C-alpha positions, 0 to 999 in steps of 0.5 A: 410572432406565432407559437412556431416562432416562440418555439424555435427561440426557445430551442435556439436558447436552449441548445446555446445553454447546453453548449455553454455548459458543455464548455464550462465542464470541459474547461473545468475537467482540463484544469483538473487534469492539469493539476493531477499531472503536478501533484504527480510529480510531487508525488514521484519526488517524495517517494524518491526523497523518502526512499533515499532517506530510508535507504541511508537509515537501514543501511547497515541493516540491510548489510547485516542481513546480507551478511547473515548476522540476523541477531545484530541486524535485529538488534540495530532494527530495534534502535532504529525502531525506538529512533523512528517508531513511525517508519514502516519500513522497520517492520518489513525488515523485521518480517524479512529477518524473522523469514530468513530465520524461519519464523513464518508466523512472526514474519506474517505479523510484522508484514501485517503491521507494516501494511497497516502503517503504510497502505502503499506497500500492496498498491501496484501504482507506487514505488513502495509496493512489495506485494509480491514477496507478501502474496508468496508469504500469504500463499505459503502461510494459508497452507502451513496454518491451515494444517496446523489448525486442522491439527490443533484447532484451539491454538490462539497462536495459529488463529492470530496467524491465520487472521493476519493472513487473512488481512494481508490476503484482503489489502492484496486484493484490494479490500478495505481494512 
């Protein structure tokens, strides 16, 4: 065997190893994609179950809010928050109630708390997405509290609200905490 034969055998062995590696990699990727489909289905079912439970829990709050009974809705919401302190939807309803009453600062603060507890509220790929509401509120709040900051530069409350606005703005843009 001369050096050309050895080179040919080495090339054939190398090509064979590369082909086997590519086929193995393709099989692994196909398996991972199949598992991702199952996980996505389970995730959708979990979201549906959660939204159904939340609808039952907050049914009375939504009804009172729609009737304009904000004080009663807030009292009921406080009871729910004691029973389910880990549910971020309470803060979403609280933000909506504050906004209906014209309290923009507390509304922004409540939305921030909700987003901190549940980042899916600003993720467009989930059914929990409420980013359009928050974005509108952030735009309105930046204008209002930007003016207030120039009028009262040392007001700590205005600074806190602006900090909450910047946090929400960052999360809407896809940033991290």
